[in-house]
N, CA, C and O of each residue as an XYZ file, in Angstrom:
516
protein
N      14.135     -1.903     -1.328
C      12.815     -1.560     -1.947
C      12.123     -0.359     -2.375
O      12.872      0.573     -2.084
N      11.545     -0.115     -2.674
C      10.314      1.456     -3.751
C       8.844      0.337     -3.520
O       8.656     -0.694     -4.165
N       7.957      0.877     -2.458
C       6.715      0.519     -3.254
C       5.624      1.107     -2.600
O       5.527      1.484     -1.432
N       4.374      1.145     -4.023
C       3.370      1.357     -3.297
C       3.050      1.006     -1.667
O       3.958      0.287     -1.252
N       2.518      1.155     -1.109
C       1.862      0.762     -0.508
C      -0.398      0.988     -0.303
O      -0.858      1.822      0.477
N      -0.859      0.526     -0.737
C      -2.159      0.642     -0.231
C      -2.456     -0.221      1.234
O      -2.689     -1.428      1.285
N      -2.395      0.594      2.258
C      -2.717      0.626      3.272
C      -1.091      0.597      4.008
O       0.025      0.336      3.559
N      -1.626      1.019      5.398
C      -0.230      0.786      6.308
C      -0.085     -0.230      6.803
O      -0.987     -0.706      7.492
N       1.329     -1.008      6.568
C       1.682     -1.804      6.961
C       1.638     -2.477      8.545
O       1.033     -3.455      8.982
N       2.612     -1.441      9.228
C       1.929     -1.046     10.486
C       1.018     -1.107     10.907
O       0.701     -2.111     11.546
N      -0.099      0.287     10.689
C      -1.345      0.341     10.981
C      -2.286     -0.829     10.862
O      -3.019     -1.089     11.817
N      -2.316     -1.439      9.939
C      -3.189     -2.562      8.712
C      -2.501     -3.294      8.139
O      -1.322     -3.215      7.796
N      -3.738     -4.531      7.942
C      -2.961     -5.002      6.372
C      -2.277     -4.290      5.275
O      -2.766     -3.165      5.173
N      -1.377     -4.491      4.449
C      -1.743     -3.629      3.333
C      -1.117     -4.645      2.360
O      -0.952     -5.812      2.715
N      -0.743     -4.179      1.047
C       0.227     -4.870     -0.099
C       0.845     -3.730     -0.680
O       0.237     -2.683     -0.899
N       2.296     -3.960     -0.986
C       3.237     -3.057     -1.393
C       3.143     -3.522     -3.369
O       2.963     -4.428     -4.182
N       3.394     -2.248     -3.204
C       3.513     -3.162     -5.212
C       5.034     -1.647     -5.328
O       5.332     -0.514     -4.950
N       5.576     -3.044     -6.296
C       6.749     -2.320     -6.681
C       8.252     -2.827     -6.548
O       8.425     -4.005     -6.860
N       9.191     -2.214     -6.195
C      10.539     -2.980     -6.154
C      10.724     -4.214     -4.870
O      10.622     -3.606     -3.804
N      10.867     -5.137     -4.708
C      10.260     -5.548     -3.315
C      11.764     -5.822     -2.826
O      12.687     -6.285     -3.496
N      11.771     -5.427     -1.512
C      12.587     -6.058     -0.707
C      14.219     -6.379     -0.695
O      14.608     -5.781      0.308
N      15.120     -6.887     -1.178
C      16.493     -7.609     -1.468
C      15.865     -8.505     -2.440
O      15.988     -9.729     -2.431
N      15.313     -7.950     -3.121
C      14.958     -9.808     -4.571
C      14.990     -8.275     -5.849
O      14.486     -8.869     -6.802
N      15.144     -7.416     -6.165
C      15.640     -6.269     -7.412
C      14.914     -6.915     -8.163
O      15.507     -7.865     -8.675
N      13.617     -6.781     -8.522
C      12.841     -6.908     -9.373
C      11.204     -6.428     -8.897
O      10.834     -6.220     -7.742
N      10.566     -6.350     -9.861
C       9.034     -5.754     -9.197
C       8.020     -7.013     -8.627
O       8.134     -8.231     -8.762
N       7.164     -6.337     -8.056
C       5.820     -7.558     -7.727
C       5.466     -7.186     -6.716
O       5.976     -6.130     -6.341
N       4.273     -7.963     -5.645
C       4.222     -8.303     -4.873
C       4.262     -8.359     -3.901
O       5.184     -9.159     -3.744
N       3.654     -7.872     -2.181
C       3.956     -8.229     -1.494
C       2.748     -7.825     -0.241
O       2.391     -6.655     -0.105
N       2.366     -8.587      0.354
C       1.158     -8.685      1.226
C       1.695     -8.108      2.597
O       0.880     -7.921      3.500
N       3.405     -7.737      2.843
C       3.580     -7.604      3.748
C       3.363     -7.916      5.458
O       3.367     -7.155      6.425
N       3.148     -9.591      5.317
C       2.704    -10.108      6.409
C       4.238    -10.642      6.870
O       4.340    -10.563      8.094
N       5.586    -11.218      6.159
C       7.047    -11.897      6.397
C       6.494    -12.943      6.379
O       7.111    -13.692      7.135
N       5.236    -13.693      5.713
C       5.055    -15.001      5.934
C       6.004    -16.038      4.108
O       6.580    -15.802      3.046
N       5.706    -16.697      4.625
C       6.292    -17.767      2.729
C       5.824    -17.418      2.160
O       5.388    -16.288      2.380
N       5.561    -17.991      1.126
C       4.657    -17.093      0.027
C       3.926    -16.261      0.282
O       2.742    -16.485      0.029
N       4.299    -14.951      0.886
C       3.561    -13.624      0.710
C       4.170    -12.594     -0.152
O       3.935    -11.408      0.081
N       5.218    -13.078     -1.489
C       5.621    -12.160     -2.200
C       5.314    -12.509     -3.266
O       5.287    -13.734     -3.147
N       4.937    -12.169     -4.715
C       5.266    -12.529     -5.762
C       6.104    -11.382     -6.472
O       6.038    -10.172     -6.256
N       7.288    -12.386     -7.798
C       8.105    -11.208     -7.454
C       8.004    -12.094     -9.258
O       8.134    -13.260     -9.630
N       7.659    -10.552    -10.078
C       7.536    -10.859    -11.947
C       9.273    -11.082    -12.142
O      10.161    -11.016    -11.292
N       9.328    -11.294    -13.236
C      10.758    -11.313    -14.312
C      11.325    -10.271    -14.477
O      12.439    -10.420    -14.980
N      10.996     -9.088    -14.235
C      10.943     -7.395    -14.541
C      12.206     -6.863    -13.471
O      12.180     -6.856    -12.241
N      12.995     -6.550    -14.133
C      13.827     -5.590    -12.910
C      13.861     -4.492    -13.487
O      13.927     -4.376    -14.711
N      13.810     -3.297    -12.457
C      14.359     -2.175    -12.476
C      15.259     -1.876    -13.518
O      16.096     -2.748    -13.749
N      15.289     -0.857    -14.200
C      16.498     -0.084    -15.559
C      16.453      1.196    -14.664
O      16.027      1.374    -13.522
N      17.015      1.989    -15.533
C      17.125      3.265    -15.255
C      16.069      4.124    -16.125
O      16.060      5.355    -16.127
N      15.217      3.348    -16.834
C      13.767      4.458    -17.254
C      12.729      3.928    -16.887
O      12.770      2.908    -16.201
N      11.592      4.488    -17.252
C      10.525      4.554    -16.567
C       9.563      3.380    -16.666
O       9.375      3.082    -17.846
N       9.137      2.896    -16.122
C       8.570      1.558    -16.221
C       7.174      1.594    -15.253
O       6.958      1.881    -14.076
N       6.225      1.078    -16.569
C       4.288      1.735    -15.672
C       4.025      0.346    -15.080
O       4.080     -0.695    -15.736
N       3.722      0.434    -13.727
C       3.212     -1.042    -13.369
C       1.547     -0.648    -12.617
O       1.121      0.042    -11.690
N       0.964     -1.623    -13.739
C      -0.470     -1.844    -13.429
C      -1.167     -2.915    -12.372
O      -1.708     -3.946    -12.770
N      -1.081     -2.524    -10.907
C      -1.643     -3.739    -10.404
C      -3.750     -3.978    -11.118
O      -4.420     -3.613    -12.084
N      -3.929     -4.764     -9.899
C      -5.477     -5.089     -9.956
C      -5.653     -6.110     -9.000
O      -5.566     -7.331     -8.870
N      -5.992     -4.881     -8.271
C      -6.722     -6.060     -6.842
C      -8.519     -6.516     -7.105
O      -9.480     -5.755     -7.214
N      -8.477     -8.081     -7.150
C      -9.864     -8.415     -7.300
C     -10.057     -8.989     -6.024
O      -9.601    -10.036     -5.564
N     -11.107     -7.798     -5.320
C     -11.893     -8.320     -4.533
C     -12.782     -9.396     -3.855
O     -13.021     -9.799     -2.717
N     -13.313     -9.772     -5.699
C     -14.109    -11.203     -5.668
C     -13.575    -12.279     -5.373
O     -13.963    -13.160     -4.606
N     -12.244    -12.170     -6.284
C     -11.899    -13.387     -6.133
C     -10.704    -13.702     -5.567
O      -9.982    -14.680     -5.763
N     -10.544    -12.553     -4.675
C      -9.269    -12.636     -3.995
C      -7.403    -13.112     -4.349
O      -6.759    -13.965     -3.739
N      -6.954    -12.302     -5.419
C      -6.034    -12.086     -6.355
C      -5.627    -10.259     -6.525
O      -6.139     -9.163     -6.753
N      -4.483    -10.862     -6.256
C      -3.617     -9.265     -6.445
C      -3.002    -10.106     -7.924
O      -2.957    -11.313     -8.162
N      -2.701     -9.285     -8.506
C      -2.080     -9.417    -10.116
C      -1.234     -8.270     -9.684
O      -1.157     -7.642     -8.628
N      -0.270     -8.149    -11.495
C       0.453     -6.967    -11.314
C       1.432     -7.622    -12.541
O       2.181     -8.594    -12.633
N       0.803     -6.062    -13.794
C       1.791     -5.813    -15.328
C       3.055     -5.123    -14.562
O       3.289     -4.663    -13.445
N       3.779     -5.325    -15.877
C       4.836     -4.076    -15.810
C       4.513     -3.747    -17.482
O       3.984     -4.593    -18.202
N       4.833     -2.671    -17.870
C       4.557     -1.672    -19.155
C       3.637     -2.428    -20.040
O       3.984     -2.794    -21.163
N       1.913     -2.774    -19.302
C       1.557     -3.227    -20.785
C       0.900     -2.265    -21.799
O       0.716     -1.072    -21.556
N       0.564     -2.869    -22.946
C      -0.027     -2.233    -23.826
C      -1.014     -1.326    -23.385
O      -2.059     -1.900    -23.079
N      -1.030     -0.156    -23.256
C      -2.696      0.262    -22.883
C      -3.083      0.973    -23.903
O      -3.084      2.195    -24.055
N      -3.489     -0.077    -24.757
C      -5.011      0.048    -26.010
C      -6.182     -0.616    -25.200
O      -7.345     -0.433    -25.559
N      -5.789     -1.599    -23.804
C      -6.968     -2.917    -23.678
C      -6.013     -3.027    -22.584
O      -4.827     -2.818    -22.330
N      -7.401     -3.580    -21.906
C      -6.260     -4.394    -20.277
C      -6.472     -5.726    -20.319
O      -7.522     -6.362    -20.233
N      -5.589     -6.000    -20.432
C      -4.384     -7.304    -20.137
C      -5.229     -8.172    -19.445
O      -5.766     -7.624    -18.482
N      -5.483     -9.173    -19.588
C      -5.919    -10.245    -19.105
C      -5.109    -11.129    -18.169
O      -4.007    -11.614    -18.429
N      -5.942    -11.303    -16.822
C      -5.065    -12.009    -16.480
C      -4.295    -12.717    -15.860
O      -3.704    -12.646    -14.783
N      -4.439    -14.053    -17.411
C      -3.661    -15.280    -17.377
C      -2.525    -14.845    -17.732
O      -1.567    -15.618    -17.696
N      -2.282    -12.864    -18.361
C      -0.777    -12.676    -18.414
C      -0.591    -11.443    -17.642
O      -0.259    -10.316    -18.012
N      -0.908    -11.955    -16.381
C      -0.190    -10.883    -15.222
C       1.395    -11.909    -15.372
O       1.729    -13.086    -15.508
N       2.053    -10.446    -15.229
C       3.800    -10.609    -14.348
C       3.495    -11.165    -12.934
O       4.597    -11.419    -12.445
N       3.031    -11.312    -12.511
C       3.051    -11.648    -11.139
C       1.350    -11.641    -10.851
O       0.545    -10.912    -11.430
N       1.102    -12.448    -10.013
C      -0.717    -13.066     -9.062
C       0.106    -13.860     -7.580
O       1.073    -14.610     -7.448
N      -0.531    -13.444     -6.973
C      -0.638    -13.351     -5.433
C      -2.322    -13.203     -4.764
O      -3.192    -12.345     -4.914
N      -2.250    -14.664     -3.868
C      -3.614    -14.590     -2.811
C      -3.465    -13.506     -2.201
O      -2.397    -12.970     -1.906
N      -4.988    -12.985     -1.898
C      -4.791    -12.148     -0.857
C      -5.126    -12.441      0.030
O      -5.917    -13.383      0.055
N      -4.722    -11.811      1.247
C      -4.595    -12.166      2.612
C      -6.877    -11.903      3.286
O      -7.828    -11.121      3.277
N      -6.485    -13.072      3.654
C      -8.086    -12.896      4.559
C      -8.450    -11.199      5.229
O      -9.500    -10.563      5.144
N      -7.504    -10.924      5.708
C      -7.254     -9.580      6.206
C      -7.534     -8.264      5.220
O      -8.345     -7.343      5.123
N      -7.248     -8.385      5.060
C      -6.826     -7.456      3.593
C      -7.965     -7.840      2.605
O      -8.204     -6.989      1.748
N      -8.677     -8.932      2.580
C      -9.998     -8.892      1.898
C     -10.777     -8.296      2.281
O     -11.649     -7.826      1.550
N     -10.724     -8.077      3.768
C     -12.038     -7.442      4.608
C     -11.673     -6.314      5.130
O     -12.441     -5.814      5.952
N     -11.074     -5.981      4.972
C     -10.599     -4.499      4.990
C     -10.347     -3.492      4.513
O     -10.498     -2.367      4.988
N      -9.778     -3.924      3.137
C      -9.540     -2.752      1.977
C      -8.177     -2.479      2.463
O      -7.260     -3.130      2.963
N      -8.462     -0.943      2.032
C      -7.353     -0.264      2.398
C      -7.868      1.426      2.728
O      -9.087      1.554      2.840
N      -7.372      2.177      2.821
C      -7.958      3.781      2.899
C      -6.846      4.550      2.965
O      -7.129      5.741      3.099
N      -5.701      4.321      2.921
C      -4.661      5.251      2.976
C      -3.194      4.741      1.578
O      -2.754      3.632      1.273
N      -2.940      5.764      1.202
C      -1.710      5.032      0.070
C      -0.234      5.290      1.032
O      -0.276      5.793      2.156
N       0.798      4.931      0.487
C       1.594      5.681      1.304
C       3.474      4.848      0.203
O       3.944      3.720      0.052
N       3.770      5.908     -0.131
C       5.472      6.075     -1.053
C       6.040      5.363      0.376
O       5.850      5.654      1.557
N       6.969      4.100     -0.403
C       7.912      4.127      0.342
C       8.908      3.390     -0.105
O       8.619      2.292     -0.579
N      10.374      3.834     -0.059
C      11.952      3.662     -0.414
C      12.617      3.687      0.586
O      12.454      4.614      1.380
N      13.703      2.518      0.872
C      14.958      2.520      2.135
C      15.440      1.436      1.516
O      15.038      1.115      0.397
N      16.263      0.822      2.111
C      17.739     -0.303      2.956
C      17.759     -0.627      0.817
O      17.647     -1.782      0.405
N      17.885      0.354     -0.008
C      18.511     -0.008     -1.191
C      19.205      0.855     -1.231
O      19.141      1.729     -0.367
N      20.722      0.942     -2.942
C      21.096      1.904     -2.540
C      20.821      2.910     -3.878
O      21.124      4.066     -4.175
N      20.094      1.836     -4.493
C      19.474      3.257     -6.192
C      18.598      4.167     -5.400
O      18.250      4.158     -4.219
N      18.289      5.138     -6.637
C      17.449      6.117     -6.416
C      17.023      5.615     -7.542
O      17.418      5.266     -8.655
N      15.026      5.776     -6.156
C      13.218      5.539     -7.256
C      12.494      6.816     -6.945
O      12.257      7.132     -5.779
N      12.102      7.632     -8.073
C      11.447      8.085     -7.606
C      10.178      7.713     -8.741
O      10.408      7.137     -9.805
N       8.530      8.244     -8.216
C       7.468      8.574     -8.131
C       6.763      9.119     -9.048
O       5.799      9.647     -8.493
N       6.720      9.298    -10.310
C       6.324      9.727    -11.299
C       5.162     10.082    -11.288
O       4.998     11.217    -11.735
N       4.281      9.569    -10.956
C       2.738      9.524    -10.937
C       1.896      8.533    -10.413
O       1.979      7.456    -11.003
N       0.992      8.597     -9.334
C       0.243      7.178     -8.906
C      -0.951      7.818     -9.588
O      -1.107      9.036     -9.672
N      -1.924      6.745    -10.151
C      -2.911      6.688    -10.352
C      -3.725      5.103     -9.595
O      -3.242      4.041     -9.202
N      -5.575      5.801     -9.682
C      -6.140      4.889     -8.606
C      -7.646      5.048     -9.581
O      -7.990      6.110    -10.101
N      -8.332      3.895     -9.667
C      -9.238      3.844    -10.182
C      -9.901      2.263    -10.622
O      -9.183      1.355    -11.043
N     -10.985      2.173    -10.487
C     -12.123      0.881    -10.315
C     -12.158      0.082    -11.424
O     -12.853     -0.934    -11.443
N     -11.301      0.523    -12.606
C     -11.740      0.344    -14.054
C     -10.003      0.310    -14.526
O      -9.179      1.077    -14.027
N      -9.738     -0.509    -15.349
C      -7.861     -0.138    -16.380
C      -8.204      0.915    -17.276
O      -7.276      1.359    -17.952
N      -9.584      1.519    -17.461
C      -9.184      2.848    -18.449
C      -9.660      4.445    -17.752
O      -9.738      5.555    -18.279
N      -9.927      3.967    -16.325
C      -9.135      4.746    -15.112
C      -7.912      4.919    -15.046
O      -7.541      5.986    -14.555
N      -6.875      3.933    -15.517
C      -4.983      4.344    -15.138
C      -5.139      4.813    -16.481
O      -4.459      5.834    -16.586
N      -5.658      4.570    -17.447
C      -4.982      4.691    -18.868
C      -4.603      6.028    -19.491
O      -4.961      6.748    -18.559
N      -4.264      6.630    -20.150
C      -3.920      8.328    -20.661
C      -4.233      7.701    -22.155
O      -4.752      8.633    -22.770
N      -4.174      6.808    -22.829
C      -5.057      6.458    -24.159
C      -3.608      6.564    -25.028
O      -2.947      5.530    -25.120
N      -3.034      7.979    -25.761
C      -2.433      8.066    -26.338
C      -0.553      7.597    -25.959
O       0.294      6.987    -26.612
N      -0.548      8.144    -24.828
C       0.368      8.381    -24.408
C       1.027      7.920    -23.116
O       1.059      9.087    -22.727
N       1.695      7.118    -21.896
C       2.395      6.805    -21.491
C       3.569      7.589    -20.753
O       4.492      6.968    -20.227
């Protein structure tokens, strides 16, 4: 796996975003270990840079992920590459830390850049990505 965890799954509820454990696909992981706690996209990591854009909708308790969306306009949730219901614990607590984690994979992964915002425009460079 190679994920950005919003929250720390050791001490609090969290959402993992990235290449999922033993799945070799990008996706979301609620880190509960329960059935249905992961949403896999159809996109496999490559040797190229990929842009993963998650959206945490605390109003509707849903998590979304897009892989390499067009940067010019916010993608529609109906076009998300993956979606997952938010756990009640994460919905109640949110997150106070971001943890970058890589492990149990023969591949090498690098995190190039991490942007956090409250709107799509906060994480878009505009002209280039």
